VEXBASE-663901 format. One line per field, with one value per residue (C-alpha): residue in one letter; x, y, z. Coordinates in pm, 1 decimal, m for minus. Example, Ala and Ser with C-alpha at 12.3 -4.5 7.8 and 13.67 -1.06 7.14 Angstrom:
VEXBASE-663901
residuo <- (A,S);
xx <- (1230.0,1367.0);
yy <- (m450.0,m106.0);
zz <- (780.0,714.0);
***
This chain:
VEXBASE-663901
residuo <- (M,S,H,A,S,G,N,D,L,R,V,Q,A,G,H,K,W,W,A,L,A,A,V,C,F,G,L,F,M,A,L,L,D,V,T,I,V,N,V,A,L,P,T,I,Q,R,D,L,T,A,P,F,D,D,L,E,W,V,V,N,A,Y,T,L,V,F,A,V,A,L,V,T,C,G,R,L,G,D,I,F,G,R,K,R,V,F,M,C,G,L,A,V,F,S,L,G,S,L,L,C,A,L,S,G,D,I,H,L,F,G,L,S,H,S,A,M,L,I,A,A,R,A,V,Q,G,L,G,G,S,A,M,A,P,L,S,L,A,I,I,S,A,T,F,H,G,R,E,R,G,T,A,I,G,I,W,G,G,V,S,G,L,A,T,A,I,G,P,L,V,G,G,V,L,V,E,K,V,N,W,Q,S,I,F,W,I,N,V,P,I,G,V,V,G,I,A,L,S,L,W,A,I,S,E,S,R,D,E,R,A,P,R,S,I,D,L,Y,G,L,V,T,V,T,V,F,L,F,C,L,V,L,A,F,I,L,V,N,H,P,D,K,G,W,T,S,P,Y,I,L,T,L,F,G,I,A,L,V,A,L,V,A,F,V,V,G,E,L,L,L,K,H,P,M,L,D,P,R,L,F,K,N,P,S,F,T,G,A,A,I,A,G,F,T,L,S,A,G,F,Y,A,L,F,F,F,L,T,M,F,F,Q,N,R,L,S,F,S,A,L,D,T,G,L,R,F,L,P,M,S,G,L,V,F,V,G,A,P,L,A,G,R,L,T,D,K,I,G,P,K,W,V,L,A,T,G,M,G,L,L,T,V,G,V,L,L,M,T,R,I,G,S,V,S,T,P,S,E,W,V,W,L,L,P,A,F,I,V,A,G,V,G,N,G,V,V,N,P,P,I,S,A,I,A,V,G,T,V,E,P,Y,R,A,G,M,A,S,G,A,N,N,V,C,R,Q,V,G,L,A,F,G,I,A,F,L,S,A,L,L,S,K,R,Y,D,T,L,V,Q,S,G,V,A,A,L,R,T,P,G,L,S,D,S,A,K,G,S,I,V,K,G,I,Q,S,A,G,T,I,A,G,S,T,G,L,R,G,E,P,N,P,Y,T,H,N,P,L,F,P,K,L,S,T,L,A,Q,T,S,F,A,T,A,T,A,D,I,L,W,A,A,A,V,T,L,C,V,G,F,V,A,V,V,I,L,V,R,R,Q,D,L,K,H);
xx <- (m323.3,m366.0,m324.0,m549.2,m572.3,m904.2,m910.9,m831.5,m1121.7,m1361.2,m1222.4,m1257.5,m1619.6,m1720.8,m1506.7,m1436.5,m1616.2,m1415.8,m1108.2,m1210.9,m1237.3,m888.4,m721.7,m908.9,m767.5,m418.1,m481.3,m639.9,m345.2,m86.1,m246.5,m361.8,m3.2,96.8,m94.0,m183.1,159.3,153.5,m70.4,136.4,470.4,465.2,387.2,655.2,909.7,837.0,832.4,1148.4,1323.6,1384.0,1566.5,1371.0,1563.6,1473.7,1112.3,1093.4,1230.7,960.9,734.7,989.8,1126.8,783.4,710.6,1049.4,1053.0,683.2,726.5,1054.9,939.5,591.9,683.6,914.4,656.8,381.5,587.9,707.4,341.5,284.9,582.7,567.7,199.7,m2.0,m157.2,182.7,353.1,49.0,52.6,426.8,361.0,96.6,336.1,623.0,392.7,261.0,617.5,714.4,411.7,510.4,864.8,728.1,510.6,806.4,1061.5,1031.1,1110.4,1376.6,1719.7,1839.6,2179.2,2276.6,2005.9,1850.0,1475.8,1408.6,1640.9,1464.5,1131.5,1265.4,1400.8,1069.6,880.8,1099.6,1000.2,636.0,687.7,830.9,528.7,288.3,450.8,344.2,m11.9,m112.4,m52.3,m132.7,m467.5,m593.2,m427.3,m597.4,m935.4,m875.5,m800.2,m1087.2,m1382.8,m1527.9,m1800.3,m2022.2,m1891.1,m1547.6,m1688.8,m1854.6,m1537.9,m1316.7,m1567.7,m1534.3,m1155.1,m1145.8,m1360.5,m1127.2,m829.2,m971.5,m1099.0,m766.8,m573.9,m822.1,m914.1,m557.3,m555.9,m884.1,m782.7,m441.7,m597.0,m836.0,m568.3,m302.2,m537.0,m733.2,m460.9,m99.0,114.0,216.8,m148.8,m141.3,101.0,m36.2,m372.9,m210.8,m85.8,m418.5,m560.5,m259.6,m305.5,m674.0,m583.1,m326.9,m571.5,m848.3,m614.8,m496.4,m857.0,m1029.4,m784.1,m711.9,m359.2,m296.7,16.1,152.1,208.7,397.2,671.3,980.1,1029.6,1322.7,1368.5,1468.0,1768.3,1855.8,1507.5,1499.4,1825.6,1758.6,1397.9,1501.4,1781.1,1546.2,1265.1,1496.9,1681.4,1366.6,1157.2,1453.2,1511.7,1147.3,1168.3,1486.1,1443.7,1291.9,1549.2,1706.6,2056.1,1932.5,1695.3,1580.4,1912.6,2152.6,2427.0,2298.6,1942.2,2054.8,2281.6,1988.4,1771.7,2058.8,2110.1,1734.5,1721.8,2013.8,1860.5,1521.8,1673.9,1874.8,1563.4,1344.5,1605.8,1693.7,1334.6,1242.4,1508.9,1402.6,1151.2,1010.3,1063.9,977.3,777.5,711.0,742.7,510.5,222.9,238.9,180.6,m180.6,m339.1,m593.1,m326.7,m122.9,m433.5,m501.3,m136.6,m152.1,m480.9,m323.8,m21.6,m228.5,m479.3,m200.2,m11.2,m317.6,m542.2,m382.3,m74.7,m305.6,m383.3,m36.2,m103.8,m469.0,m373.7,m112.1,m366.1,m635.6,m402.4,m175.2,m379.9,m719.0,m580.4,m780.6,m653.2,m550.4,m883.6,m1089.8,m900.4,m970.3,m1340.3,m1363.3,m1206.5,m1483.1,m1678.2,m1374.3,m1330.0,m1681.9,m1834.5,m1601.6,m1865.4,m2117.1,m1901.3,m1708.4,m1994.8,m2175.2,m1859.6,m1814.3,m2166.4,m2145.7,m1810.0,m1979.0,m2266.2,m2106.5,m1735.3,m1466.3,m1380.4,m1661.8,m1684.3,m1315.9,m1353.4,m1646.5,m1441.1,m1144.9,m1382.6,m1545.7,m1204.8,m1096.9,m1411.2,m1374.5,m1015.7,m1109.3,m1375.7,m1107.2,m922.7,m1157.3,m923.2,m735.0,m1033.4,m1072.2,m921.4,m1129.1,m1222.9,m1593.7,m1524.5,m1400.5,m1759.7,m1694.2,m1488.5,m1759.4,m1908.7,m1559.3,m1498.7,m1831.7,m1767.7,m1409.9,m1525.7,m1767.7,m1500.0,m1251.9,m1493.0,m1574.0,m1220.2,m1042.3,m1248.5,m1222.2,m847.7,m797.6,m1038.7,m847.9,m507.1,m587.4,m849.6,m609.9,m375.0,m414.9,m511.2,m172.2,m4.5,m236.3,34.5,270.3,m0.5,m125.6,229.7,303.2,m15.7,55.6,408.0,261.5,42.0,324.7,563.7,278.9,233.5,605.0,617.9,300.6,426.2,767.2,629.0,350.7,589.3,830.5,547.4,407.0,747.0,811.0,472.8,497.3,839.8,718.7,408.7,609.1,858.6,589.4,394.5,693.2,789.2,440.1,472.7,456.1,616.0,815.9,1185.0,1167.4,1449.3,1481.7,1769.0,1557.4,1276.2,1523.1,1633.1,1270.2,1195.0,1499.5,1403.5,1043.0,1140.7,1409.2,1154.6,969.0,610.4,519.8,612.7,422.5,111.6,106.3,160.1,519.0,379.3,628.3,899.8,1205.3,1255.9,1379.8,1039.6,828.4,845.1,861.1,557.6,551.8,502.9,118.7,142.3,417.3,226.3,m86.0,124.0,285.6,m49.7,m225.0,74.0,54.6,m321.4,m287.4,2.7,m204.2,m485.9,m232.7,m108.1,m469.4,m498.2,m188.6,m336.6,m659.8,m461.9,m280.9,m612.5,m744.8,m445.8,m553.8,m910.3,m794.0,m565.0,m856.2,m1086.3,m821.7,m650.0,m894.9,m1085.5,m1334.7,m1172.3,m847.8,m1013.6,m949.6,m1190.2);
yy <- (m2018.9,m1642.2,m1512.0,m1259.2,m1186.0,m1188.4,m809.7,m803.1,m1039.2,m805.7,m512.1,m712.1,m802.7,m444.4,m250.1,m472.6,m251.6,43.8,m176.4,m222.6,154.6,193.8,m53.9,93.9,435.4,292.6,95.3,392.7,617.8,361.8,279.4,633.2,757.5,511.1,721.3,1057.6,1210.2,1160.0,1458.0,1683.2,1616.4,1914.0,2152.8,1994.3,2028.5,2399.2,2472.0,2280.0,2330.3,1955.3,1779.9,1513.2,1222.3,1349.4,1386.3,1020.6,912.4,1103.6,822.5,540.9,579.8,507.4,218.1,54.5,64.7,m24.3,m337.5,m449.4,m430.5,m585.8,m945.2,m844.8,m619.4,m876.5,m1140.9,m901.3,m844.2,m1218.6,m1247.4,m934.3,m844.9,m718.1,m427.7,m309.7,m326.2,m176.1,121.8,162.7,167.0,436.7,645.5,606.4,686.6,998.2,1111.0,1055.7,1258.4,1542.9,1543.3,1539.4,1843.3,2029.5,1922.5,2248.1,2454.5,2260.8,2105.2,1798.8,1628.3,1865.0,1729.8,1947.9,2009.5,1746.4,1492.7,1563.0,1486.6,1161.6,1049.8,1135.7,937.2,636.2,678.0,686.2,366.2,191.0,285.3,186.5,m155.4,m235.6,m109.7,m283.7,m651.8,m622.6,m452.1,m771.3,m992.7,m795.3,m835.0,m1209.3,m1235.3,m1007.6,m1124.6,m1471.3,m1636.7,m1414.4,m1100.2,m1173.5,m1171.8,m835.8,m692.4,m818.0,m674.3,m331.8,m372.8,m466.9,m167.8,66.6,m99.4,m52.5,297.0,419.8,301.0,443.6,774.4,900.4,1117.5,1285.8,1358.7,1477.0,1699.5,1865.2,1930.8,2052.8,2286.5,2417.6,2424.4,2332.4,2023.6,2006.3,1946.7,1593.7,1511.3,1736.9,1561.2,1234.4,1376.5,1431.9,1114.8,924.8,1065.0,967.4,624.9,562.3,665.2,452.1,153.7,180.4,176.7,m63.5,m323.0,m632.8,m773.5,m1096.9,m1284.0,m1620.1,m1799.2,m2078.9,m1852.1,m1771.8,m1408.1,m1370.8,m1250.8,m1479.6,m1271.1,m1504.4,m1471.3,m1097.3,m1035.8,m1265.1,m1153.8,m787.9,m829.8,m1018.3,m763.0,m460.4,m572.8,m693.3,m380.4,m147.9,m320.8,m267.7,97.9,172.8,m52.9,214.4,484.7,613.1,490.9,146.3,m118.3,m475.6,m613.5,m356.1,m497.5,m293.8,m427.0,m783.5,m768.0,m659.6,m941.7,m1186.8,m1084.6,m1102.5,m1456.6,m1574.9,m1415.5,m1575.8,m1922.7,m1872.9,m1749.3,m2042.1,m2307.7,m2154.0,m2095.4,m2456.6,m2571.1,m2342.4,m2443.7,m2091.4,m1916.5,m1553.8,m1663.4,m2032.5,m2114.0,m2408.2,m2159.7,m2167.6,m2543.6,m2456.0,m2402.4,m2150.5,m1937.9,m1940.4,m1853.2,m1553.0,m1446.0,m1462.2,m1271.2,m1001.4,m974.7,m951.8,m712.7,m466.1,m523.2,m513.5,m259.8,m43.6,15.7,169.0,473.8,612.2,595.8,700.9,1005.4,1100.5,1056.4,1268.3,1547.1,1567.1,1434.8,1576.9,1875.5,1808.6,1948.6,1715.3,1775.9,1724.8,1403.7,1272.4,1355.5,1155.0,857.8,864.8,573.7,350.8,463.2,543.2,215.5,31.7,106.1,m90.7,m389.9,m442.9,m492.3,m712.9,m918.4,m957.8,m1095.4,m1324.0,m1458.9,m1572.7,m1739.9,m1904.4,m1892.4,m1663.5,m1848.1,m1735.4,m1392.1,m1338.3,m1485.7,m1249.7,m952.4,m1045.4,m1101.7,m760.8,m593.3,m774.8,m660.2,m307.5,m274.8,m421.6,m150.9,107.8,17.3,266.8,528.2,535.1,714.0,970.4,1298.7,1578.4,1645.6,1584.7,1238.4,1104.8,987.9,707.2,553.6,590.8,239.2,95.0,292.1,176.2,m192.7,m168.8,22.4,m252.5,m512.8,m317.7,m333.1,m700.9,m831.0,m719.5,m887.3,m1243.4,m1209.8,m1111.3,m1378.2,m1648.8,m1517.0,m1542.0,m1816.7,m2079.7,m2056.8,m2100.2,m1773.7,m1748.1,m1715.2,m1442.0,m1175.1,m1392.8,m1478.6,m1121.0,m991.2,m1241.8,m1152.9,m780.1,m834.0,m1003.0,m698.0,m446.4,m641.7,m666.6,m288.9,m226.8,m488.2,m356.7,1.1,m114.4,m358.0,m132.7,166.9,m33.7,m151.7,201.2,340.5,62.7,102.1,482.7,478.1,233.9,440.5,764.1,605.5,470.7,797.8,1015.6,772.7,814.6,1195.0,1317.2,1661.4,1799.1,1834.5,1615.7,1364.5,1027.7,1158.6,1453.5,1212.7,1005.5,1314.2,1405.7,1054.2,1058.5,1398.4,1301.2,965.6,1116.6,1366.7,1064.5,951.6,1219.0,1491.3,1300.1,1291.3,1673.4,1695.2,1814.2,2130.9,2298.2,2058.3,2238.6,2100.9,2232.0,2184.3,2430.9,2700.3,2452.9,2435.3,2062.9,2110.7,2088.1,1754.0,1630.0,1740.5,1553.3,1250.5,1240.9,1262.8,1002.8,770.9,810.9,744.8,432.6,304.1,362.3,152.5,m121.7,m139.3,m164.6,m482.5,m613.7,m518.1,m701.6,m1016.3,m986.1,m967.1,m1261.4,m1466.5,m1384.1,m1490.2,m1825.9,m1883.1,m1825.5,m2064.7,m2339.0,m2303.9,m2174.8,m2453.6,m2436.7,m2730.9,m2535.0,m2282.2,m2347.6,m2085.5);
zz <- (2421.3,2438.6,2790.6,2965.4,3335.1,3523.5,3527.4,3156.2,3088.1,3269.3,3070.8,2751.6,2825.3,2896.9,2653.5,2355.7,2103.3,2233.6,2189.7,1825.7,1790.4,1938.2,1702.5,1405.8,1503.5,1476.7,1160.0,984.3,1068.4,958.1,620.9,544.9,557.0,284.2,26.3,183.7,119.6,m258.7,m331.8,m102.7,m272.9,m516.8,m229.2,m7.4,m286.3,m328.0,43.8,136.1,m200.3,m192.2,m477.9,m665.5,m506.4,m158.5,m264.0,m367.3,m31.2,156.2,29.2,11.4,366.0,512.5,275.6,330.0,711.1,731.9,518.2,675.0,1038.3,1000.9,1081.0,1365.8,1533.3,1490.8,1664.5,1936.2,2019.6,2049.2,2286.8,2503.7,2482.4,2187.5,2373.6,2497.9,2156.8,1980.9,2217.5,2166.4,1793.6,1837.4,2043.9,1794.0,1501.9,1676.8,1753.5,1390.9,1279.2,1511.7,1371.4,1013.9,1089.1,1241.2,979.6,786.6,1095.9,1288.7,1234.5,1424.3,1393.9,1112.3,878.4,610.8,623.8,358.6,524.6,853.2,690.6,543.3,882.1,1049.3,786.2,871.0,1237.3,1128.6,930.5,1235.0,1444.4,1168.0,1133.4,1491.5,1455.0,1130.6,1223.5,1593.5,1533.8,1371.0,1632.8,1912.1,1739.9,1706.0,2078.5,2186.9,1977.8,1929.2,1725.8,1513.4,1681.7,1540.1,1186.8,1248.0,1405.6,1121.9,873.4,1035.3,1051.0,682.7,591.6,775.1,604.9,254.7,330.1,470.1,164.9,m85.0,80.7,125.5,m190.0,m88.6,270.7,153.5,m112.3,133.2,395.7,151.6,m35.5,263.1,531.3,447.5,386.3,753.9,846.4,699.9,982.5,1257.4,1237.6,1349.8,1680.0,1862.1,1704.4,1837.5,2187.5,2186.3,2048.7,2324.8,2599.3,2449.1,2409.4,2769.9,2891.6,2654.5,2519.5,2723.9,2714.3,2523.5,2421.8,2313.6,2644.6,2470.1,2338.5,2547.6,2648.2,2413.2,2057.1,1770.2,1663.3,1376.2,1231.0,1295.7,1108.6,812.6,753.4,785.6,529.6,295.6,310.4,308.1,m6.3,m184.3,m121.7,m186.0,m520.8,m618.2,m512.2,m708.7,m1012.3,m1239.1,m1170.9,m1493.5,m1399.8,m1295.8,m1429.6,m1380.0,m1510.6,m1360.2,m1132.8,m837.2,m861.6,m934.5,m628.1,m410.6,m548.5,m495.1,m131.9,m75.7,m215.8,m1.9,308.5,233.0,198.5,518.3,697.3,590.7,666.8,1002.3,1114.4,1034.9,1281.7,1567.2,1832.5,1863.5,1526.3,1459.7,1154.0,1106.3,732.8,795.5,800.6,421.3,418.9,494.2,148.6,278.3,449.5,128.2,m75.0,149.3,121.2,m259.6,m253.8,m34.0,m264.7,m584.6,m422.4,m348.0,m675.0,m898.5,m725.6,m456.0,m672.7,m935.3,m722.0,m798.5,m1174.3,m1158.9,m951.2,m1211.2,m1493.0,m1327.5,m1215.2,m1520.4,m1812.1,m1704.0,m1506.4,m1189.3,m860.4,m579.8,m406.5,m722.8,m795.1,m446.6,m480.6,m801.2,m625.6,m361.9,m515.1,m464.7,m105.6,14.9,m105.7,131.3,394.9,187.3,105.7,429.3,681.2,428.8,379.5,754.6,799.6,495.7,610.2,931.8,745.5,442.7,520.0,376.1,53.1,m175.9,m16.3,m93.9,m443.2,m509.0,m392.5,m611.9,m904.6,m859.4,m846.5,m1162.8,m1345.8,m1208.8,m1330.1,m1669.0,m1700.6,m1618.7,m1940.5,m2109.1,m1965.5,m2295.9,m2453.8,m2173.8,m2292.7,m2135.6,m1771.0,m1834.0,m1976.7,m1642.4,m1580.9,m1830.6,m1550.0,m1285.2,m1335.3,m1298.8,m978.2,m831.8,m904.2,m775.5,m467.9,m366.3,m436.3,m225.7,66.3,22.1,m15.0,302.8,580.0,441.9,372.4,734.7,863.3,676.6,785.0,1157.4,1129.3,994.6,1294.4,1667.7,1842.6,2015.4,1672.5,1547.5,1552.6,1349.0,1094.0,1062.5,1022.4,745.6,558.5,589.2,456.6,148.7,97.9,133.9,m88.1,m339.0,m331.8,m387.9,m664.4,m829.3,m849.9,m978.8,m1237.2,m1363.4,m1378.8,m1592.8,m1818.1,m1847.8,m1942.7,m2194.8,m2366.2,m2361.5,m2527.8,m2794.1,m2871.4,m2889.1,m3126.7,m3359.7,m3340.9,m3435.6,m3711.9,m3858.5,m3880.1,m4238.8,m4229.2,m4522.5,m4439.4,m4126.8,m4171.8,m4001.7,m3792.0,m3677.1,m3588.0,m3387.7,m3197.9,m3122.5,m2998.9,m2773.9,m2631.9,m2554.6,m2407.2,m2186.3,m2048.4,m1904.4,m1865.0,m1609.5,m1857.9,m2125.5,m1906.8,m1908.7,m2283.3,m2218.2,m2060.4,m1830.1,m1939.7,m2086.6,m2435.2,m2769.6,m2936.2,m2737.8,m3005.9,m3291.8,m3522.8,m3449.3,m3074.7,m3072.4,m3252.6,m3021.7,m2713.6,m2826.8,m2919.2,m2574.3,m2395.8,m2609.6,m2573.6,m2196.8,m2194.3,m2410.6,m2200.3,m1884.0,m2032.0,m2107.2,m1748.1,m1632.6,m1840.8,m1663.3,m1325.0,m1408.8,m1495.8,m1161.6,m975.0,m1174.7,m1053.0,m697.6,m777.0,m915.0,m615.0,m376.2,m563.4,m575.9,m238.0,22.5,202.9,487.9,670.2,712.3,944.0,1312.3,1447.5);
***
């Protein structure tokens, strides 16, 4: 059972809605920083004169540490106290944010400014990995009955909003203040969150677990997640690929570590993550839904941002404003989903959310025909449908994740579900990036081959194809503008520029089809696997 002292129970009774506010503070900060940095990267690169590899790791360092430490931090909260570990996570995250903000002005341990920023982002990721799973575990221990459905609905709304609104918040802060402000803003919020948590949250833990850490599970799950997520991050680098020895080695180590983890945890009396959780069909259905939600929807924000900024020439702020239907409508869908989950159960609420997201992403496939800034409104119906779905889908996933286990295992269950989401996000970006690149290269090759220009030999066409393909999809999204190439002053350049942009737009539409199929898989899994009788509370 979850433990709470008499004093804690009185605190819980009087302050539980403030406790919800406190955990939502932490959750919002942790998930917002997954996406908020993307729009600031060009400014960071100019200010810190950072090489491209360093720039990538400003994003990847957070994602990698966040995903790897989720299960560990969730279980540490179960063992040593969820409030205590959650507050430690808030403090670490706030410290990481402070170091990120100062990274352009200070040197520590001989690190360059960009290396300092990368290290600070890793610290942020560690703090965030404690806040995300334990926020849900604290809600599960604090609220009961219908109030739990309402609280999880609010939690789910904050979760969806934080992930979707990152580009808008980042755009406003970068354009109106500076890139450091996206980190400075976390510091006072973190201080308020810590004070509120200390006052309002009651302590809870798994009283059945020994006060010791499962080192075997910690090491094996860390190796598994580190190698798996790192492989997804690096797989699309020019000097690597899905079949390169480096990537295959990472996948191989991850597989061995996973098998060792599962076998070892099954033999332990108090495992860090009990693999038997996945014997529950509803828990597995929610895990698949979380994975496909991240892979098929949240991963799209990276590509949609690139399309709006490069193809349609919107600023970071203007791009974020046009994404508002997908973020703002979370406030419509999430509370409704929380109440409906209480009344009819989470299965059909979750299935409806996954269905709406599938339809919304299918409607986005019109993006291939969008070529001018004013035509972005063709995507507005898609954004509205997806926005409602984004609000509806998060509360029931969370309700199933913690509702299919005993309350004392809430941290473990929440951590496992969050890992599925983060691995899904890493996989989605990697898979869709590879598909985008493949389709773009094919379309460029066929487009150049179709050129009918006197004196343009097959060998010259081959050279042009190679040059455009090597410039990459990001250059293609801009119509090769600003990209050094030998064709800028060539009479063919206008045609090549248009070809690159249309190839990028068509390839983007193709990956949206793939994303819709991914979401449909999640919908089917929910319909088949989730059952009311599996819920314990």
